[in-house]
C-alpha positions as CSV (number, residue, x, y, z in Angstrom):
1,X,91.6,103.1,104.7
2,X,89.9,100.9,102.3
3,X,91.9,100.8,98.8
4,X,90.6,100.0,95.6
5,X,90.9,96.7,93.6
6,X,92.3,95.7,90.2
7,X,91.8,98.1,87.4
8,X,92.5,95.7,84.5
9,X,90.0,93.1,85.5
10,X,87.2,95.8,86.2
11,X,87.9,97.1,82.8
12,X,87.9,93.6,81.2
13,X,84.4,93.0,83.0
14,X,83.3,96.0,80.8
15,X,84.2,94.4,77.7
16,X,87.6,95.8,77.0
17,X,90.6,94.0,75.5
18,X,93.9,94.9,77.4
19,X,96.2,92.6,75.3
20,X,98.6,95.5,74.1
21,X,101.6,96.8,75.7
22,X,100.0,99.9,77.2
23,X,97.5,97.7,79.0
24,X,95.0,99.8,81.0
25,X,97.1,103.0,80.1
26,X,95.6,102.6,76.6
27,X,92.1,103.5,77.9
28,X,93.1,106.6,79.0
29,X,93.8,107.7,75.6
30,X,90.8,105.8,73.8
31,X,88.0,105.7,76.7
32,X,88.9,107.6,79.6
33,X,84.9,107.6,80.7
34,X,85.5,103.9,81.1
35,X,88.4,104.4,83.5
36,X,86.3,107.1,85.2
37,X,83.7,104.4,85.5
38,X,85.7,102.0,87.4
39,X,86.8,104.7,89.9
40,X,83.3,105.4,90.4
41,X,82.4,101.7,90.9
42,X,85.3,101.3,93.5
43,X,84.4,104.3,95.6
44,X,80.7,103.5,95.6
45,X,81.8,99.9,96.7
46,X,83.3,101.6,99.8
47,X,87.0,102.3,98.6
48,X,88.2,105.6,100.3
49,X,91.2,105.7,97.7
50,X,91.1,105.4,93.9
51,X,94.4,104.4,92.3
52,X,94.9,105.9,89.0
53,X,95.4,104.3,85.6
54,X,99.1,105.2,85.5
55,X,100.7,102.1,86.9
56,X,101.9,101.2,83.1
57,X,101.9,104.6,81.9
58,X,104.8,106.5,80.5
59,X,106.0,109.0,78.0
60,X,108.0,106.6,76.4
61,X,105.3,103.8,75.9
62,X,102.9,106.5,74.6
63,X,105.6,107.6,72.0
64,X,106.1,104.3,70.7
65,X,102.2,103.9,70.4
66,X,102.4,106.9,68.2
67,X,101.8,110.0,70.3
68,X,104.2,113.0,70.6
69,X,105.6,113.8,74.1
70,X,103.2,116.7,74.8
71,X,100.4,114.4,74.3
72,X,102.0,111.4,76.3
73,X,102.7,113.8,79.3
74,X,99.0,115.2,79.2
75,X,97.7,111.9,79.6
76,X,99.9,110.9,82.5
77,X,98.4,114.2,84.0
78,X,94.9,113.1,83.0
79,X,95.0,109.9,84.8
80,X,95.2,111.9,88.0
81,X,92.7,114.7,87.2
82,X,90.2,111.9,85.8
83,X,90.3,110.1,89.2
84,X,89.9,113.6,90.7
85,X,87.0,114.6,89.0
86,X,85.1,111.2,90.1
87,X,86.2,112.0,93.7
88,X,84.7,115.4,93.5
89,X,81.6,114.3,91.8
90,X,80.7,111.9,94.8
91,X,81.8,114.6,97.4
92,X,78.1,115.6,98.2
93,X,77.6,112.4,100.1
94,X,80.1,113.6,102.8
95,X,82.5,110.6,102.4
96,X,86.1,111.8,102.3
97,X,87.9,110.1,99.5
98,X,91.5,110.2,98.2
99,X,93.2,110.0,94.7
100,X,96.5,108.1,94.8
101,X,98.8,108.2,91.7
102,X,100.0,105.0,90.6
103,X,103.8,104.4,90.1
104,X,104.6,101.2,88.8
105,X,108.2,99.7,88.5
106,X,110.2,100.0,85.4
107,X,109.5,96.5,84.4
108,X,105.7,97.3,84.1
109,X,106.2,99.6,80.9
110,X,108.1,96.5,79.4
111,X,104.8,94.7,79.3
112,X,106.9,91.4,79.6
113,X,106.3,90.6,83.3
114,X,109.5,92.2,84.4
115,X,107.7,93.7,87.5
116,X,107.6,90.1,88.8
117,X,111.4,89.3,88.4
118,X,113.3,92.8,88.9
119,X,116.9,93.1,88.0
120,X,116.6,94.8,84.8
121,X,120.2,95.5,84.1
122,X,119.9,99.1,84.5
123,X,122.1,101.3,86.5
124,X,120.6,103.6,89.3
125,X,121.2,106.5,87.0
126,X,119.1,105.1,84.3
127,X,116.2,104.2,86.9
128,X,116.4,107.8,88.1
129,X,116.1,109.2,84.6
130,X,113.2,107.1,84.0
131,X,111.5,107.5,87.2
132,X,112.2,111.2,88.0
133,X,110.3,112.9,85.0
134,X,107.3,110.6,85.6
135,X,106.8,111.2,89.2
136,X,107.0,114.9,88.4
137,X,104.4,114.6,85.7
138,X,102.2,112.7,88.0
139,X,102.6,115.2,90.9
140,X,101.5,117.9,88.6
141,X,98.1,116.5,88.3
142,X,97.3,117.0,92.0
143,X,97.2,113.5,93.6
144,X,96.7,113.3,97.3
145,X,99.5,110.7,97.4
146,X,101.4,108.4,95.3
147,X,101.0,104.8,95.5
148,X,104.5,103.4,94.6
149,X,103.3,99.7,93.8
150,X,104.6,96.3,92.8
151,X,108.4,97.1,93.2
152,X,110.2,94.1,92.8
153,X,113.8,95.1,93.7
154,X,115.3,97.0,96.5
155,X,117.7,98.4,94.1
156,X,114.9,100.2,92.3
157,X,113.2,100.9,95.7
158,X,116.4,102.9,96.8
159,X,116.0,105.0,93.7
160,X,112.4,105.6,94.3
161,X,112.7,106.7,97.8
162,X,115.5,109.3,97.1
163,X,113.3,110.7,94.4
164,X,110.2,110.7,96.7
165,X,112.0,112.6,99.4
166,X,113.2,115.1,97.0
167,X,109.6,115.6,95.6
168,X,108.1,115.9,99.1
169,X,104.5,114.4,98.3
170,X,103.4,111.6,100.9
171,X,103.5,108.0,99.2
172,X,103.2,104.5,100.2
173,X,105.6,102.1,98.7
174,X,104.9,98.3,98.3
175,X,106.8,95.4,97.1
176,X,106.0,92.4,95.1
177,X,107.2,89.5,96.9
178,X,107.3,85.8,96.9
179,X,107.5,84.3,100.2
180,X,110.1,86.0,102.5
181,X,111.8,87.7,99.6
182,X,111.3,90.5,97.1
183,X,110.6,89.2,93.4
184,X,114.3,90.1,92.8
185,X,115.2,87.5,95.8
186,X,116.4,90.0,98.5
187,X,115.4,89.4,101.9
188,X,112.5,91.5,102.9
189,X,114.2,92.8,106.2
190,X,116.6,94.2,103.9
191,X,114.1,95.9,101.3
192,X,112.0,97.5,104.2
193,X,115.0,99.0,105.6
194,X,115.4,101.0,102.5
195,X,112.2,103.0,103.3
196,X,112.7,103.1,107.0
197,X,114.1,106.6,107.2
198,X,112.2,108.2,104.5
199,X,110.4,111.1,105.1
200,X,107.8,110.9,102.2
201,X,107.1,107.3,102.6
202,X,104.3,107.2,105.3
203,X,103.3,103.7,104.8
204,X,104.9,100.4,103.4
205,X,103.8,97.0,102.7
206,X,103.0,94.6,99.9
207,X,100.8,94.4,96.9
208,X,100.1,92.1,94.0
209,X,101.5,89.0,95.9
210,X,99.7,85.8,97.2
211,X,97.4,86.6,100.1
212,X,99.3,84.1,102.1
213,X,102.4,86.1,101.7
214,X,100.9,89.4,102.9
215,X,100.8,88.6,107.0
216,X,104.4,87.8,107.4
217,X,105.5,90.7,105.2
218,X,103.6,93.3,107.3
219,X,105.1,91.8,110.4
220,X,108.5,92.4,109.1
221,X,107.5,95.9,107.5
222,X,106.4,96.8,111.0
223,X,109.5,95.4,112.8
224,X,112.0,97.2,110.3
225,X,110.1,100.4,109.8
226,X,107.6,101.1,112.5
227,X,105.4,102.8,109.7
228,X,101.7,102.0,108.9
229,X,101.2,98.9,106.7
230,X,99.9,98.4,103.2
231,X,98.3,95.2,102.2
232,X,96.6,94.7,98.9
233,X,97.4,91.4,97.3
234,X,96.2,89.8,94.1
235,X,93.7,86.9,94.1
236,X,96.9,84.4,94.2
237,X,96.7,83.5,90.8
238,X,100.1,83.7,88.5
239,X,100.6,86.1,85.5
240,X,101.7,84.6,82.2
241,X,103.4,87.3,80.4
242,X,103.3,85.1,77.0
243,X,99.7,84.7,77.1
244,X,98.7,87.9,78.9
245,X,96.5,85.8,81.3
246,X,96.3,84.8,85.0
247,X,96.0,81.0,86.0
248,X,95.9,79.0,89.1
249,X,93.8,78.8,92.1
250,X,92.0,82.1,93.7
251,X,92.8,82.6,97.4
252,X,91.8,86.1,98.1
253,X,89.5,86.0,101.2
254,X,88.5,89.3,102.8
255,X,88.5,87.3,106.4
256,X,92.0,87.4,106.2
257,X,92.0,91.4,106.5
258,X,91.6,91.8,110.2
259,X,94.8,89.7,110.8
260,X,96.6,92.3,108.5
261,X,95.3,95.2,110.4
262,X,96.3,93.7,113.5
263,X,99.7,93.4,111.9
264,X,99.7,97.1,111.5
265,X,98.0,97.5,108.0
266,X,96.3,100.8,107.7
267,X,95.6,100.8,104.2
268,X,93.8,97.5,102.8
269,X,92.5,96.5,99.3
270,X,93.0,94.3,96.5
271,X,95.0,94.1,93.4
272,X,94.9,92.0,90.3
273,X,91.6,90.1,89.8
274,X,90.1,91.6,92.9
275,X,86.9,93.5,92.0
276,X,84.4,95.9,93.3
277,X,82.3,93.0,94.9
278,X,85.3,92.1,96.9
279,X,86.1,95.6,97.8
280,X,82.4,95.9,99.1
281,X,82.8,92.9,101.3
282,X,86.2,94.3,102.6
283,X,84.7,97.7,103.4
284,X,81.9,96.1,105.2
285,X,84.2,94.0,107.1
286,X,86.5,96.5,108.0
287,X,84.2,99.5,108.6
288,X,86.4,102.7,108.4
289,X,85.8,105.4,110.7
290,X,86.0,108.8,109.0
291,X,88.2,110.2,111.3
292,X,90.9,107.5,111.8
293,X,94.3,108.5,112.7
294,X,95.8,107.0,109.3
295,X,93.7,109.5,107.5
296,X,94.7,112.4,109.6
297,X,98.5,111.3,109.2
298,X,98.3,111.5,105.7
299,X,96.7,115.1,105.2
300,X,98.9,116.2,108.2
301,X,102.1,115.3,106.4
302,X,100.9,116.9,103.2
303,X,100.0,120.1,105.1
304,X,103.4,120.3,106.7
305,X,105.2,119.4,103.3
306,X,103.3,122.2,101.6
307,X,104.1,124.7,104.2
308,X,107.8,123.7,103.7
309,X,107.6,124.3,100.2
310,X,106.2,127.8,100.9
């Protein structure tokens, strides 16, 4: 399955400044039609999955920006329904598409680069109190699955896995990594062990990392979990939270993708700085069969879980 690319760079290319703490979540409030346009561009480029503009969105963040709790909650749900409307608008072409509700780490809402460090100094209870209501709000929007992404710390992953299993929606969980370790410094084998027995987490891997880190991480994930892999790195550049800018050499190359698939990745795309043109090239390279087993596994899980909830 072909995932989309970065939302922020696609919005910036359309002329939007994203230098405030809400980042892309601001446009859910101020210009939702622009978020919809980016989802449409990625779908038309060949993406099977649109990832919602909720990565850095939270009720608390919107309240700090002057919204009340009800307005903030409505915007989180709107991130999902907005992508769903674009998916449904394009359904006439017969291509089956999905909406994945983005669930970023706690550090993302701090807007200080903490998702690339982890270790926020919060207890498991505090993390659960933050993530639980947010997951419920996103689930209420009706996504096909959850994209729990850029997780820097296995301690946060443990909290999220418990919540995901309670919620019952299919999800992938992907770590932000630095070589063979999480951003918080834990061995990847230990990090992937956290998701190995989860019923809700149907795939696991890495995102927003250097492309060179993807293949060894996928090999570790498959060895530890046996689950389908997820791979969507950034361009290899480095985020400066002080200047709110990316710097360094770009190393994203779609020719790497077949090796990721060989290593078990069934969900492949791009993260920050990867745009619709890159996704189009990736889609051409990894032509996705409409009846592939990975797609059936997602919907099979969802059907089983919905039956279990009665």
